[in-house]
N, C-alpha and C positions, 0 to 999 in steps of 0.2 A: 651405432647411431641411436640416440634416445628415441623411445617410442613417442609418437605424437599423442598429446592428451585428448581425451574424449569424455563422454558423459559419465563414464564409470571410473574415471581417474580421480583419486582423492585430491582434495584441495584445501588450502588454508585460507580462511577469511578472518581478518583481524587476528584474534588469539584462538580461534576455533578451528579444529581439524574436522573436515567433513568427509564422509566416505564416498560421496559421488557429487556430481555437479548438476544434479537435477533439483530444481527449486519449485516448491509448490507456491503458486501465486496467491496473493491476497485476493479473496473473492467474497463479496458481500453475499450472505446467505440468510440473514434475518431469522436466526434461530435462538436468540437470547430470551431469557425469561423477563418477567416484569421487573422494572428497575434497571433494565439493561444489564442484568446479571447473567454471566455465561451459564448455559444450561448443561444438564447431563448429556443431552444429545451432542453437544459440542465436544464433550470429552471423548465420546466414541468417534465422532467425525475426524477429529485431528489425530487421535492415536491410531486410527485405521490407516492413515497416510504417512506414518512416521518413518517409512523407508526413504522418503525424500532426503536428499542431503541437507536441505534446509526448508522448513515451513515458515512462511510469513502469514500471519493471521489476517483475517478480514479487517477492514478499517474499524478502528476502535477509538471512540471519541474521548479526548482527555479532559473534558469538562461538560457539564450539562448543556451549555450553550453551543457545544461542538456537535451535537447530535443532528443527524440528517435523515434518519430512517425510522421505521415503525418499531422494529425490535432488534436494533444493533447492540453489540456488547459495548460496555464502557470500561474505562479504567481511571476512575476518579474517586472511588470509595473503597473502603477496606473490604466491604462485602463483595464487591466486584473482583478485587484482587484475590480474595480467598477462593472465590469460584474459579478464577483463571488458574489458580494453583493446581486444581484438580486436572485441568487440561495439560498443563506443562509437566506435571508429575507423570501422567499417562504417556505423553509423548516421549519423555526421557526414559521411562521404563521400557518402552518399545525400541529404544536406541536412537531416537530422533533428536533434532535440534530445532528450536522454535523462537522466532522473533515476533514481537507484537508490532503491528502497524498502527501508529498514532495518526488519526485522521480527524481533523477539525473541519466540519462541513462548511463553516462560514455561511455564505449566502445560498448554498445548495441545501436549503432547509425550509422550514415553515413554522410560523408562530405556534401552530397547534402541537408541534413536537417539542417545544421549548418551554422552560420554566416561566410561569406567569404569563403565558401567551406573548412572550417578548418577540419582537421582530428579530430575524437572523441578523448577524453582524457581518461586516465586510470592510474592505479598505475604503470603498466608495459606495454611495447610495445608488447603485445601478442594478436593476433586476435582470435575471436570466429570462430569456424567452422560453415559453413552453410551460409544462405542468410538472408538479411533484406529487408523488403518491403519499397520502396521509392515512390516518385511521378511518376517515370517512370518505375515501375516494381521492380522486385527483383534483388538485387545485392549481391555479396559476402561481408561479413563483412570485413572491412579494418583493417589493422594493426594500432592500436591507437597510439597516442603520449603519452608517459609517462609524467605525471605531475612532474615538478621539486619540490624539497622540498620548495622552496620559493613561489611557486604558491598555495600550499595547503591552507594556511590561507585565501587567496582570495576566494577559493571555499567555505570554511566554512563561510565566510562573506556573500556569496550569499545565503546560507541557512538561515542565520540570517535575511537578508533583506526580504526573502520570509516569514519568521515567523512574521516579523513586518507588512508586507502587509496582512497577514492572519487576523490580528486584524481589519484593515481597511475593509477587505472583510467580516467581520462578522462571521468568523468561531469560533466554540466553542473550538477548539484546533487543533493541528497538529500531524501528524504521519510521522515518517521517514521511507521511504521504504529502508530497509537494507536487502532485500531478493532477490531471483531469479535472481541474476547476475547483479544488478544495482550497482552504484558506491561504496557505503559503503560495499556491499557484495564483490565487486572486491578487496577491500583492505583487507577484513577479511580472505579470503581463500588463501591457498598456490598455487593453480593452476593459479591464475591470478595476484598474488603479488610476484614478485621476487626482490623487492627493497632491498637495503642494507643501507638505511638511517634510520631516526627515525620512519618511517612509514612502515617498512618491516623487514622481518626476523623472529624475535621471535613472539610468540603469543601475547605478550603484545604490541609490536610495530604494528602488523597487526590490532589490535583492536583499536589503538589510534585514527584513523580517525573517526570511528563511534562514539566513546565516545566524541570526541571534537565537532562533529556536534550536538550530543545530548545535550551537555552542553550549546551550543549556543542557541538551541531551547528552552531549559528550562530557560535560562537567559531572553529570550524575553517573553515567554508565562507563565512561572511558570511550574514546573515539573508536577503539577497536571492537566495540560492541554496538556501534551505531551505523545504520545505513539510511539512504534516502532514495525515494522513488520520484522520478520526473518523467514527463512525456512531452518532449520538445515538439512544438508545432501543432499538436492536436488541439482541436477546438471544441471538444466536448464540454458541456456546461458553459458555453460562450467564453472560452479562454482565448480570445483573440489577441494577437500581439503584432505590432508593426514590423518587427524584425526578429522572428523567433530564433533564427540561427545565431544572431548576435547575442540575444538574451541568454540562451542556454550555454553557449560556449563560454560566456563570461561567468555564469554560475559554476560551470564545471571547473574552470580555473580556480575559482575561489574555494571550491570543495577540495581541490587537490591539497590545499594547505592544512586541512584538518586531520588527515591520516585516518580516514573512515574505514570501517569494515568493508563497505562496498557502495557503489552507485548503481541503482536499479533503473534501467533506461528502456523506454519504448512504450508501445501500447498496441494492442491487437486491433487494427483498423477494421477487421471483420465484425467487431462488436461495438466499435466506437459510435456514439451518437453524433459525433462531429465529423469534420473533414480531415483526412490524413494530410500530413505536411508534404511539401514538395521535395523532401529529402528523407533519407533513412536516419532516424535519430541515433541508432547505435553507431552507424558508420560516421555520423557527424562528430560524435564525442569520443569514440575509441582513440583517435590520435591525440586527443587533448587530455583526457582523464588518465592519470598515471596509476591509479589504484585498481582494485578488483572491480570488474564490470559485470553486472547481471543483465542479460538481454531478454526481453519479452516481445513477442510479436507473431503469434500463430505458428510456432515451430512444431515440427513433428520430430521423430527420432533422428531421421537422416539429416534434416537441416540443422538440428541442434548439434549433432556430431560435427557437421561441417563448419558451423560457426565457431565451435571451440577449437577444432583442428586448424582453422585458418587464423586464429587469434583475434577474431572479431568480438568474442566474448569469453569470459572466464567461467561463467555458469549460465545455464539456460533456464528460464522460468516458464513453467507450464501451468495453465489455468484450467480451462474447461475439461481437458482430458482427465484431470484428477477428480472431477466430480463423479464420474461413473466408473473410474478405475482406481480404487484405493490402493491397489497393488501396481500402479503404473510403472514403478521402477523395475519390478520383476518382469512385467510384460515387455518392457523395452529390452531388458537384458537377455531374455529368452526368445525374443521375436514372437511372442504370443500376440494374437489379435486383440485389439482394444474393444471394449464393450461399447455399444451404441450410446451416444450422448443422451443424458436424461432430458425429458421434455422441459422447455423453458418455463412452463407453468409450475414446475416443481422447484425451480432454482431458489425462489424467494418465499416459499410457503412457510409460514410460522408454525403450523400445526403438523405433528407427526414426523416419522422418519422417512416417509416416501420421498425418493429422489435426493436423500441426504446420507443416511447411514445404512441403507438397505441393499447396497451393491455388493455382490459376492466377489471373492477373489477368484482368479482363473483356475479352472480345473482342466488339466490336460486329458 
């Protein structure tokens, strides 16, 4: 009788062979240099964690207008791609595999972070409630400018250009961030998309933007080097939807047709600023999505093993445990204790290595 797969069973995603099924989650860390250029600290950070079967980078904006934070990395200039190449080379030298997550913030931004103090863009001119962190403190979210129908192909072209630069940067593939209120998610849900053109209204039209971006990424990288992250039903950044189960099952059926490397599903409600959905996103989509499924949602070693063993997921994504445990894979494999989680005050600090690259590996 064949052995049941677990976290340490090799797996193939797309055209890539991975040594284990432990994925390092994309986590915003705000450690890039001026110009949103990846820093030397980022080279150390990612290479320290290269034992993960797959690393997915923090959200990386594909255009200047896609920026949403103070010091995030970008991937829209040759300088950024060259700096990212140092990261990917270091990860590959350590035996790892790394995808870049392309994240256009859309309305989850502020004019002070954008070129020429421009207003953030979105499907519709609807502001998020609450505040955003900027260089001079917190400010209320602004009412974004609604993209015109004629502008949308240009935004999609910016994603395409970022995918082209991902090759120069040495990434093994790309992931589209279509979750937790960023631009594709803004188009997807009814609460932030009140358009009446070809990109709004019906479920099919609201899904169009996401699918056109995915087709552009697949055209550049090949579908077997492209993934997508979604978070069905979570309301972080005011991503409210009239019928999230219908919205995301429809999207999953559409994604089935693309032959992607993977679908990355879920969100850790313990850290979400929104309300968790009335259903488990992984269990909602597992029967519908025919390809490789990555599950995230506060897993530990035991629950991750159980999810894979039961067929609920093909790979399990870990976020915060990777912050203070660069050797998380070895700790899981050898049943070593995990290091205490770093203080949240260090998660997004731009200056220094504290809480970023200063965690030791386990010494028995």
